[in-house]
Structures are given as structure tokens and as C-alpha cells.
C-alpha positions as CSV (number, residue, x, y, z in Angstrom):
1,M,-100.7,88.8,42.6
2,T,-99.7,86.8,39.5
3,M,-97.9,89.8,38.0
4,L,-96.1,90.5,41.2
5,L,-94.9,86.9,41.5
6,Q,-93.8,86.9,37.9
7,S,-91.9,90.1,38.4
8,K,-90.2,88.7,41.5
9,C,-89.3,85.5,39.8
10,R,-87.7,87.5,36.9
11,A,-85.8,89.6,39.5
12,D,-84.6,86.5,41.4
13,F,-83.4,84.9,38.1
14,R,-81.4,88.1,37.2
15,L,-79.9,88.3,40.7
16,T,-79.0,84.6,40.6
17,N,-77.3,85.0,37.2
18,W,-75.4,88.0,38.5
19,L,-74.3,86.3,41.7
20,Q,-73.3,83.2,39.7
21,S,-71.1,85.3,37.5
22,L,-69.3,86.5,40.7
23,T,-68.9,83.0,42.2
24,G,-68.4,80.9,39.1
25,V,-71.3,78.8,40.1
26,S,-73.8,77.4,37.6
27,R,-76.7,75.1,38.3
28,K,-76.2,73.5,34.8
29,R,-72.7,72.0,35.4
30,F,-73.9,68.3,35.0
31,N,-75.1,66.2,32.2
32,S,-78.2,64.1,32.8
33,D,-76.1,60.9,33.2
34,G,-73.8,62.6,35.8
35,T,-70.7,61.8,33.8
36,T,-69.4,65.4,33.7
37,G,-69.2,68.2,36.2
38,I,-67.6,68.8,39.6
39,A,-67.7,66.8,42.8
40,P,-71.0,67.2,44.8
41,A,-69.0,68.5,47.8
42,A,-67.6,71.3,45.6
43,V,-71.1,72.1,44.3
44,R,-72.4,72.3,47.8
45,S,-69.5,74.6,48.7
46,S,-70.2,76.8,45.7
47,E,-73.9,76.9,46.3
48,K,-73.2,78.0,49.9
49,R,-71.1,80.8,48.6
50,L,-74.0,81.8,46.4
51,S,-76.5,81.6,49.2
52,D,-74.2,83.7,51.5
53,L,-73.7,86.3,48.8
54,R,-77.4,86.5,48.3
55,A,-78.0,87.0,52.0
56,D,-75.2,89.7,52.2
57,F,-76.6,91.5,49.2
58,I,-80.2,91.7,50.6
59,K,-79.8,91.8,54.4
60,P,-79.8,93.4,56.9
61,F,-81.4,96.1,54.7
62,S,-85.2,96.3,54.9
63,Q,-87.1,94.1,52.5
64,F,-89.8,96.7,52.6
65,L,-87.4,99.2,50.9
66,T,-85.9,96.7,48.6
67,D,-87.6,96.5,45.2
68,N,-88.0,93.5,42.8
69,F,-84.6,94.3,41.3
70,Y,-83.0,94.2,44.8
71,R,-82.2,97.9,44.7
72,K,-82.1,99.4,48.1
73,H,-84.0,102.6,48.5
74,T,-82.3,104.8,51.1
75,Y,-83.6,108.2,50.1
76,L,-86.9,109.6,51.5
77,R,-88.7,112.8,50.5
78,I,-91.2,114.4,53.0
79,S,-93.5,117.2,51.8
80,L,-94.0,119.7,54.6
81,T,-96.7,121.7,52.9
82,E,-98.7,122.2,49.7
83,K,-98.5,125.9,49.9
84,C,-96.1,128.0,47.8
85,N,-95.2,131.7,47.6
86,L,-94.8,131.5,43.8
87,R,-97.3,130.6,41.1
88,C,-95.1,129.1,38.5
89,R,-97.0,128.6,35.2
90,Y,-95.7,125.1,34.6
91,C,-96.5,124.0,38.2
92,M,-99.7,125.5,39.3
93,P,-102.8,126.4,37.3
94,E,-103.6,130.1,37.1
95,E,-106.8,129.6,39.1
96,G,-104.8,127.8,41.9
97,V,-105.5,124.5,43.5
98,T,-107.6,123.3,46.5
99,L,-105.2,122.9,49.4
100,T,-105.4,120.4,52.2
101,R,-106.6,121.7,55.6
102,N,-103.7,122.5,58.0
103,D,-105.0,120.1,60.6
104,L,-104.6,117.3,58.1
105,L,-100.9,118.0,57.3
106,L,-98.1,116.3,59.1
107,T,-97.2,117.9,62.4
108,K,-93.6,118.4,63.5
109,D,-93.8,115.4,65.8
110,E,-95.4,113.3,63.0
111,V,-92.6,114.2,60.6
112,V,-90.0,113.1,63.1
113,K,-91.8,109.9,63.9
114,L,-92.2,109.1,60.2
115,A,-88.5,109.8,59.6
116,K,-87.5,107.5,62.5
117,L,-89.6,104.6,61.1
118,F,-87.9,104.9,57.7
119,V,-84.4,105.4,59.1
120,D,-84.9,102.2,61.2
121,Q,-85.6,100.4,57.8
122,G,-82.4,101.7,56.2
123,V,-83.1,105.2,54.9
124,D,-80.0,107.5,55.4
125,K,-81.0,110.6,53.5
126,I,-84.2,112.7,53.9
127,R,-85.1,115.7,51.7
128,L,-87.8,118.1,52.8
129,T,-90.0,119.5,50.0
130,G,-93.3,121.2,49.4
131,G,-94.9,123.2,48.0
132,E,-92.3,125.5,49.4
133,P,-91.0,124.0,52.7
134,L,-89.5,127.2,54.0
135,I,-93.0,128.6,54.4
136,R,-93.4,126.3,57.4
137,S,-92.7,128.4,60.5
138,D,-91.3,125.4,62.3
139,V,-89.0,124.3,59.4
140,V,-85.8,125.0,61.4
141,D,-87.1,123.1,64.4
142,I,-88.0,120.2,62.1
143,V,-84.5,120.0,60.7
144,Q,-82.9,120.2,64.1
145,R,-85.1,117.4,65.5
146,L,-84.5,115.2,62.5
147,K,-80.8,115.7,62.9
148,Q,-80.8,115.0,66.6
149,E,-83.6,112.4,67.0
150,S,-84.1,110.4,63.8
151,G,-80.6,109.1,63.3
152,V,-80.6,110.1,59.6
153,K,-77.2,110.9,58.1
154,T,-78.1,113.5,55.5
155,I,-80.8,116.2,55.4
156,G,-81.6,118.2,52.3
157,I,-84.2,120.8,51.3
158,T,-85.5,121.7,47.9
159,T,-86.7,125.4,47.8
160,N,-87.6,128.1,45.4
161,G,-85.1,130.3,47.2
162,I,-87.3,133.3,48.1
163,L,-86.9,132.9,51.8
164,L,-83.3,131.6,51.8
165,V,-81.6,134.7,53.0
166,R,-84.0,134.9,56.0
167,K,-83.8,131.3,57.1
168,L,-80.6,129.6,55.7
169,E,-78.2,130.4,58.4
170,A,-80.5,129.0,61.1
171,L,-81.1,125.9,58.9
172,R,-77.4,125.4,58.6
173,R,-76.9,125.6,62.3
174,A,-79.8,123.2,62.8
175,G,-78.0,120.6,60.7
176,L,-79.1,121.1,57.1
177,D,-76.6,119.3,54.8
178,Q,-77.7,119.8,51.3
179,L,-79.6,122.5,49.3
180,N,-81.4,122.4,46.0
181,V,-82.7,125.7,44.6
182,S,-85.3,125.8,41.8
183,L,-84.4,128.6,39.3
184,D,-85.6,128.6,35.7
185,T,-84.0,131.8,34.4
186,L,-81.2,134.2,34.9
187,V,-83.2,137.1,33.5
188,P,-85.3,139.0,36.1
189,P,-88.3,139.9,33.9
190,K,-88.6,136.3,32.7
191,F,-88.5,135.1,36.3
192,E,-91.4,137.4,37.1
193,F,-93.3,136.1,34.1
194,I,-92.9,132.4,34.8
195,S,-93.4,132.6,38.6
196,R,-96.1,135.4,38.5
197,Q,-94.1,137.0,41.3
198,R,-91.1,139.2,41.9
199,G,-88.1,137.9,43.7
200,W,-85.3,136.9,41.3
201,D,-82.8,139.0,43.3
202,K,-83.8,137.2,46.6
203,V,-83.1,133.8,45.0
204,M,-79.7,134.9,43.7
205,N,-78.8,136.4,47.0
206,G,-79.8,133.2,48.7
207,I,-77.6,131.1,46.4
208,E,-74.6,133.4,47.1
209,L,-75.3,133.0,50.9
210,A,-75.4,129.2,50.5
211,L,-72.0,129.2,48.8
212,R,-70.6,131.4,51.6
213,L,-72.0,129.0,54.2
214,G,-70.2,126.1,52.6
215,F,-72.9,124.0,50.9
216,D,-70.9,121.7,48.6
217,P,-72.3,122.0,46.0
218,V,-75.4,124.2,45.8
219,K,-77.6,122.4,43.3
220,I,-79.8,124.4,40.9
221,N,-82.9,122.7,39.3
222,C,-83.9,124.3,36.0
223,V,-87.0,123.3,34.2
224,V,-86.3,123.8,30.5
225,M,-89.1,125.2,28.3
226,K,-89.0,125.7,24.6
227,G,-89.2,129.3,23.5
228,F,-88.8,130.6,27.1
229,N,-85.5,129.6,28.6
230,D,-83.9,127.0,26.3
231,D,-81.6,129.8,25.1
232,E,-80.2,130.1,28.6
233,I,-78.9,126.5,28.9
234,C,-75.3,127.5,28.2
235,D,-75.6,130.5,30.5
236,F,-76.5,128.1,33.3
237,V,-73.7,125.8,32.5
238,A,-71.3,128.8,32.6
239,L,-72.3,129.5,36.2
240,T,-70.7,126.3,37.2
241,E,-67.2,127.2,35.9
242,K,-66.2,129.5,38.7
243,K,-68.8,128.7,41.4
244,N,-69.4,125.5,43.4
245,L,-72.8,124.9,41.7
246,D,-74.4,121.9,40.1
247,V,-77.1,122.6,37.5
248,R,-79.6,120.0,36.6
249,F,-81.9,120.5,33.6
250,I,-85.4,119.1,34.2
251,E,-87.9,118.2,31.6
252,Y,-91.2,120.1,31.6
253,M,-93.8,117.9,33.4
254,P,-97.1,117.3,31.8
255,F,-100.5,117.9,33.4
256,D,-103.8,119.4,32.2
257,G,-103.6,123.1,31.6
258,N,-99.9,123.8,31.7
259,K,-99.4,123.7,27.9
260,W,-96.7,121.0,28.1
261,N,-94.7,120.1,25.0
262,R,-92.2,117.3,24.2
263,E,-89.8,119.4,22.2
264,I,-87.1,120.0,24.9
265,G,-85.6,116.9,26.4
266,R,-82.3,115.4,27.6
267,A,-80.9,115.0,24.1
268,S,-81.7,118.5,23.1
269,C,-80.0,119.9,26.2
270,R,-76.9,117.9,25.5
271,E,-76.7,119.1,22.0
272,R,-76.8,122.8,23.1
273,V,-74.2,122.3,25.8
């Protein structure tokens, strides 16, 4: 509790200083004998401006979704499933993982109810993730209900792209606004090695379909791995020259058993580009 209070006090102090810089108000405008400074009425007026600015800055947005630095969190991710139709080496151990029972996962109604609760608190963007969210047989219905019932402004999905050609047109009609596709290589054999599955052509066809359907832009997430695909960084960048694509390079995430290393990071990617 002490740590939380200290953190909040520091945040309050920083916010006060920032607001004071906007209003020209300072609490240290008087000497101890009161011989310098501005008139008390002017101080009260300035302090009121400061108070009003503070109130406008924080409210009516939910305090629950405002952190100690007064940042407003308007973006929610909802995982629809733990299952995935790929077995990427950096993501899942070779022996697999123990999955949650289906009856313990969020139902369609629960996803919509949860979304409504957060939208009521100020969330305006929801991204559906997994595992692989397109595995859910009711994913199109979920998107449609979120769009029609939750009040959210923007709905996105992050997918490995394997099922895009099969489901993307229906998802677009249902109200899907944004699309992120995970793709770590432009070389089919390397795709098969890293994902332990075939399907590179399905992902590329799905990206082309997304471009035709008007997703603006299609975002590609690429996990950069030393000695595997770090030589493709410039090839990924070149994709964006003539196509409406955004490529984001993601650092290899550490967990036991995935042979994580620290050698490829943000600075290294910038140097190569």
C-alpha cells in the first residue's frame, strides 16, 4: 500500500507540474512575509483553472483504466482460445502445453458482456487474439455481436493467417476493422521449419485478400531471430514500398526452452534497414 501511495504521489506531482506549465500557476509565488506575489483573488482564479484542467484531463474517463501517470488505457485484448494450428518454435515447446478445458473458456456471450463492461469504462478498441482466434468456429459471430452490441469503435484481430482466405470476407462483412498477420519469413521452407507446419502460401494469399478487401493497412508482425530470418529484414521492408503494408519487427520473447537470445533487438534492426 505504501508503494502504491508513493507512486500515486509522484504521479500527482508530475501531473501538477505539467498542468502548472500550461496555466502559468505556481504554488511558490509568495515569499514567507507575503511581500511579493500576486493578489489572492488572482491566485484563487489560477488555482481554479488548474483544478478545472485536472478534472478535464482525468474525467469522465474511468479511473479504473487510468494509471498512476494519468494515461488512459482505451485498448483491450481478448484471447478467444489457447489453441493454435501452428507450432512455432519460439512460441510453443516441442512437447506442447496443457490447454484449458473448453468449458472454462469465455463463451460468445461472455466475450460480448466483458467487452461491454470495458467499453462503458472508456475502451474504444478491442483486439481478438489467441492462440489462433480464427480457430474458433464462432469467431465471425463474435465480431458481429461486438460491433452491433458492445459499442466499441474499432475491432481488430491478430492471426497467423492460415485460415484468412476461408474466413476473412465474412469477418469483414461482420465489422472487422483491423488486421495483424504474424509472418516471420518470406521463404517457404523456413516457414515450415519455424512453424513445424506447411502453409506459407495460405498466409500470403490471405494477406493479398486483405489488401483487396481494403484493410488499411495490413499489419505484419515479424519476430526477428538471429541466424534464421535477420537476413530478411530489408526484404520485409521492401514489401511496404508498393503495397499497403506495415511491418513491425518484434524481439524474440524469452521463456524456458525456446533458446532465446538477446542479440537481435531494436537497434540492430534499425542498423540493417
